[in-house]
N, C-alpha and C positions, 0 to 999 in steps of 0.2 A: 421537366416533372420531379418533383420531390420524391427524394426517395422514403419508401417506405417502410413504416417501423418494421423490425423485427421483434418475433418473441422469442422470451429467454425463459427453456425448463432445463431442469433435472431429468437426468436418462439413468436408473440405476441398475444394473444387470447384478445375473449372481455369479456370471465368467463373461468373459467376451464370444464363449461357445455358448453361452446359456440362457435362462430364462430372464425376463424381463423381469424385474420385482417390482418396480413402478416409473410410472412418465408422471413429474408434476411440476408448475411454473414452481421461480424462483418465490422464498419468502414472500409473501404481500402481493405478488405479481397477479396478473392477472390469468384465467386458463387462456393453453396454447391456441394462436389463429390459427385455424385452416380455410381454406388455403390458407399458403402466401409463407415467409420466411420463417428458417424457426434459428436460431441459437441456441446447443445443446452443451451442458455442463456433464460429461459420463463419469460412473462412479461406476466402482469394482465392488458391490457389498458395502457401499457408502463413501471410497476413498473414490478421490479426483484419479481423475487416471487422463482427463482429456476432456475437447471440445472441439464440438464438430458443427456444422452447420446443412441447413438443406433445404428446398424447397418442394413444399407439401403441396400438392394436388387433389383438387375436390375427391373424396372417396377415397384417400390412402390413411396412411390407418398408422397415425403419427411414432407409434411405439414397432413398428414393425419395421420402416420404412430405417429411425434413428436408429433400430438394434441392429439396423443390416449394415448400416453408412461405419459404425462403432466397429464392427468384427471387419471390414475391408481397410477403413486408415488410422487405427488405434494399435499404436504398442506400446502397452503399459511399462511403465517403468518396476525394476522389481521391488515388491510389496518389503517396507521396510521390518524389520523387528519390531514384537511387538516391548512399547517403554518400560525401561526398568527399576520400580518403583514410579507412588505417588506423585502425583503433580504438587507441585510446590505450594504454597500460600501465597496471593495474589493478589495484586492488588491494578485493578482497572480502569486507568486514568483516559477520558473523555474533555480535550477542550473545543470548549464553543463559545460562541458568539451568535446571539441574536437572531436564533434558528429553532426556537423550541418546539415547533414540529417535526422538523427530521430530527430533533434530540431526542423525541420522546420515540420515534418510530427506533430508533439507534437503543433507546434504552430498553425496551420491552424483550428485545434480543439478547444485549448482553446480562439481561436477568432472567436466560431461560437459558443460561448456559451447565453443563449439565459434568463441570469441572466441582470436584468436592469443596474447597476450601476457596474463595475470593470476597473480593470486595472491590464498589464499584464508586468512581469519584468522580467526580463534575468538574471543569475547572471554566470560572463563566469571565473568559476573559476581555475586556476591558468593555463591561455591560453601560450601554445608555439606558436602559429599563430594567424594572425588576422582576421581564417573564421570564428568563432561566430559572432567577430564584426560585421562585413561585411555581414553578413548574417540579422542579426539584425537593423541595421542603412540605410540602404537601401531597402534593401527587406517589409521588416514590419516599414519600417521609420515612424515614427509618431504615430505607433498604438502596436511598444512594449517598453518598456523602457528595456536598456542596464547599469549594472555596471559591473564594475571588480576586483574582487578579484585575487588579487596578490596569497596569502597564499595557499594554498592544502589545502580540508577539507571540507566534503558536510558542518558541521557543520559552520566552516567560512561563507561558500558560503550562507548558511541560515541566519546567522546573516547577512550578505550584505545586503538582500533581504528586510530581517524583518528592519532594519533602514533605505530603501526606500519605505518599506510603508508609504501607507497614505489612507489606507482604514485604517474601525473598527474591517475587519477580515483582516487576513492576511493567503491567504490555497498557498500550498506548494503538486507541482507534480515533474515528474519527465519527463526525456527527451525522457524517450523510452516507451510515453504513450499513447493513443489516448484518450480525454477525448468526453463521452458522452457528447450532446445538453445539457442538462438538472444537469451535474454534480455540475458545480458551484451555481444554485438557491438551489440546494437540499443540499447540504454542507452544504449553509452557513444562510439559512432559519431560521433552531435551533433560532441560535445566537437569531434573532427577540424575540423571543417568552419565551425564560429562563436567566434572568438577572445573572446567578450563574454560567451561561454554561463557560468553558473558553477553550473548543477544539473537535471537530467535529471530524470524521474521516469517510473512504466510504469507500464500496466495491468495490474490485481488481480483475477482469476477464484474462485468458487468451486472447491476441490477436491472436493470433497464437499457433497453437501444429502441427508444421513439421517436430521436432527431436525426436528421443529419451528421451536425457535428460528434453526435453519441456513439455513430456508427463510424462514422472516420476514425476517431479514438481509438476503439474498440479491433479495428481492421489493422491497426499497426503495434499490436502486443497490446495495448490499454496501459495497466497495469503489473501486468501476469509477469512470471518470473520461470513457468515452467512448471511442469509436472512431475522434475524427480528431485527429491533431496539431497541435499548439497553442504556440504560443512565448510565453511572457512577458514581456514591457519593461517594466523601467522608466522608459524615455525616452518609450513610447507605450503610456498604462495604457489597455490595454480599455473599451470604449466599456460592455458589456454587463456590467461587474464594479464598478461605484463606489463599494466599499469595498476597493477595489486596493490596496496587496495584505494588508491585514489579513483577505480570504478565504483566507489559506494554505488551507483546507482543501477546495478546487479545482484546487489544483493539483496535490496526490496523497498522496499515504502513506508511512509511512517502510520500509512492507516491500517500498517498491520506490523508489527514489532513489539516485542519481548526483551528487558534486561535483567540479567544478574541484578537488584537494587545494589548491592553494594558498590558492582563492577561498574554500574552508572556513574555512582557518585562522588565514589572516588577518581573517577575521569576527569570530575567537573559540571556532569549533565546537558544538557542543550546549552549551546551559545544563544547567550538570549541576543544580543544583533542577525540573527537570522532568525527562520522563518515566515512565514505570511502575516499579512499584518506588522511589517517593517519594512522599511525599505529596502531591506536584500531583498523580499518577498519570496526567500525558499532554503534551503540547505539545510535545516534543522536537524532533520535525519540522518544526510547522508555525514552531518557533521559527527555525529552521536555514535554511528556505525565505526567509522573512521576513529574519534577517539578510545572505541573500547577494541579494537586489532587490536593497535597501536602499546595498548596495555598487558599486548601478551595473549587476551581472553579468543578465542573460537566465536565462528558467528554461525548459527544453524539457520538453514533454508527450507522450512517445513510445510509442505503443498498440505498437506492433512487441514492447517490452519487455515482457514476460507473464509474470509465476510464478501459480501457483497456489497459492492458499489454504486451507487448514485453519477454518473456522469456528469460532467457541467453540460446543459443543453441548449446551449447559442451559441451561433458562433464568433463572438466575443467572448463567451465566455472559454472556448477553444485559443482565441486568438491572446487574452490574456493570461492562461496559461500557457500556450507556448514561448511567450516572453519570461510569464514568471519561471519555471523551468530552465532555461538559458542565463537569465540574472541567478535563478540559486545555486546551479552547480558553478560558476567561477564566484560567489558570495563566498560557499564552504569550503571551496579551495586556499579563500585569502583570510577565510579564518581560520584552517587547518594551520599559513604560517605566519598566520600574527601569535598564533596561542602554544602553536609548538613546532618552535622555527628549526629544534632540531631535525623535521622530519624536511626541510627544507634540498639538500642533499637528495635525497632521495625523489623526490616531487621531479627535479631540475631533470635528475637520470631519466627523469620517464616525459621530459616534456616535449618532445619531437616526437613522440607517437601519442601521447594524450592530443597532440595538435591534432592529426590527423584524423583519430581517433571522436573527437568533438565534431569536425567535419563530415566525418561519413554519419555520425549521429542526426543533426541538422539537415543530411542532402536530402532533395526532394524522391521521396520511398517510394516503388511500387510502379506497377504499370499501371496506363490507362487501362477504363476498363471498365467492366461494371459486376457486382461480386457485392457479397456481405462477408462481416467478418465471420471466422471458424477458426484455422488453426491459427496456433499466435505465429506472428512469423511470416505469417503466406498474405499478400500483402494487394488486397482487391482490390483497393480504392487507391486512386491516386494521393501523393501526400502533397498538399497545397505548397510551392514554391514559397508563394507571404509566410505562409509558419515556419516555413524553415528561415528565412532572413529574419524574422521575428524572434527563431531562437537565439541566433547569432547575436542580432542586437543586443538582448538581454543579457549573454556573455560579455558581450562590454561592457555592459552596466556593470553588470554584478559584485566588481571589486569597490563599485563610488558608492553602487546603496548599501554596501557593507560597511564602508567608510561610514555614509551617513548615520544607522541606525549605530553603530560607537557612540556617535556623535549626542546623537539623540541620548542613549543611553546614560553616559556622562552624566549631560544637563538635568538629566536626571538623578542623579544619585545613584545609577543600577546597574555603572558598568565594573565588567571584572578582568 
């Protein structure tokens, strides 16, 4: 029997003991389906504090059921102090390739931000048609900048966006997200308060849970890194992350990240031999996180900076994603050693734990049984061993993929 779709909604409460302020679908989503399974983001006066699931029956009042579960299950992290100063001027970079309909949806959300001073730039990566150019220059004329980058690869496209950035902060997101209206302000505000902050990342939640592949991915955490803000400081390595800073995947993801523009440029930007669209298949965001951290800057995870991500829908998409994650992980580590050989002793010292960590990451996850995704880390669906094997195969391939990507760049005159 196929897995039924899960409704994705937002529940906003005055407090965990107070009134329901609103219950609404995610941006652009259909209204909640009753009866059925519902995945809810819980907010307190707009601030994301947790997720939960419920199975609503005929006659249930969704807001009442979800609010009751929120009171039972969610213990919110302490509310952070209000940001000091105004968010700095920002440039938002969206790299895309031949997906104009998705891009338009993302751009509409990015042009509806409550940030006081920002600009959006689209990087058209290795285009086969003029569809993206025409969308940006006609539909979004004078509101969105357009940059064409003919060399394929996400890192190359991000570097093109970095070169076009005119803000003190440059933010990156993908064409398959919808940004919360407060996303950019929340993502960039920490830079005003901390001159040593080099990077910030934010929360990524599912925009749809319609297919078994989407539900499986989100059941095992998806892209979210939790609901508690956290600062990573190279001068004070976190005790609970003995592999720091090489466990860059725990810091955030490329669909929701921002950098102090000067810091990212000083670190050399993104490694052009990494990222989707190259033989390396990924790792561009992880490399940039480590490059900025090892330059002495801090990294801040800010869950108030929220984007809604459209997960891939098919099993083949998920298989490709599993292989690409494994390849991107070891490709980025190879990039670190090739471009920053002084980090080799630190990496070797962490290697035994790193191998154990990698094996744990790709192990078959979760008990057998039924369920739908809810609290992150509660694995209601079994993780197929075939996907674990694909991740490990990707890890073995990653260094070779990175080498192939560098050779391709060198042959085209683009290696650094």
